[in-house]
C-alpha positions in Angstrom: -12.7 -39.8 -76.6 -14.7 -39.7 -73.0 -18.3 -39.7 -74.5 -20.0 -37.2 -72.1 -22.6 -37.4 -70.2 -25.3 -34.8 -69.1 -25.4 -34.4 -64.9 -27.0 -36.6 -63.1 -29.9 -34.2 -61.9 -32.4 -36.3 -63.8 -30.9 -39.7 -61.9 -31.1 -38.7 -59.1 -35.5 -36.5 -58.9 -36.1 -40.1 -59.7 -33.3 -41.7 -57.2 -35.8 -39.5 -55.0 -39.4 -40.4 -55.9 -38.5 -43.9 -55.9 -37.3 -42.4 -52.4 -40.8 -40.8 -51.8 -43.6 -43.0 -53.3 -41.7 -45.8 -51.3 -42.1 -44.2 -47.4 -45.6 -42.8 -48.2 -46.3 -45.9 -48.4 -45.1 -47.2 -45.6 -46.3 -43.9 -44.0 -49.8 -45.2 -45.2 -49.2 -48.4 -43.7 -48.8 -47.6 -40.7 -52.1 -44.9 -40.6 -54.0 -48.1 -40.7 -52.1 -49.7 -37.9 -52.5 -47.2 -36.1 -56.5 -47.2 -36.8 -56.0 -51.0 -35.8 -54.4 -51.3 -33.1 -56.7 -47.8 -31.3 -60.0 -50.0 -32.5 -58.1 -53.5 -30.4 -57.0 -51.3 -27.9 -54.0 -52.7 -28.2 -51.2 -49.5 -26.2 -48.0 -52.0 -27.1 -49.3 -51.1 -31.1 -50.8 -47.9 -30.8 -47.0 -46.9 -30.1 -45.1 -48.7 -32.0 -47.4 -48.0 -35.3 -47.5 -44.1 -34.0 -43.3 -43.9 -33.8 -43.0 -45.5 -37.0 -45.8 -43.4 -39.4 -43.7 -40.5 -36.8 -40.5 -41.4 -38.5 -41.9 -42.6 -41.7 -44.1 -39.0 -42.5 -41.3 -37.0 -41.2 -39.2 -38.6 -43.5 -41.6 -38.2 -46.7 -42.9 -35.1 -45.1 -39.4 -33.5 -45.8 -38.1 -35.5 -48.8 -40.6 -34.0 -50.6 -40.1 -30.3 -49.3 -36.5 -31.0 -50.2 -36.3 -32.9 -53.2 -39.7 -31.0 -54.5 -42.8 -33.2 -56.2 -41.5 -34.5 -59.1 -38.5 -34.2 -58.3 -35.4 -33.7 -60.1 -33.8 -30.4 -59.9 
């Protein structure tokens, strides 16, 4: 006899929420890096920090829009 578990929507929401939190923290660190590199006038640092902010920021926003906040539906 098998034990019937509910659908895995709860676990899916937990995974997405962890992903949102991690990518949001990386985005905040990238924002700090943008400000810091503008102060130091480091052109290569500005490029890479803006690229990181763009990629992780976009991923955070789209994950929140797709999964909702809080996740689990």
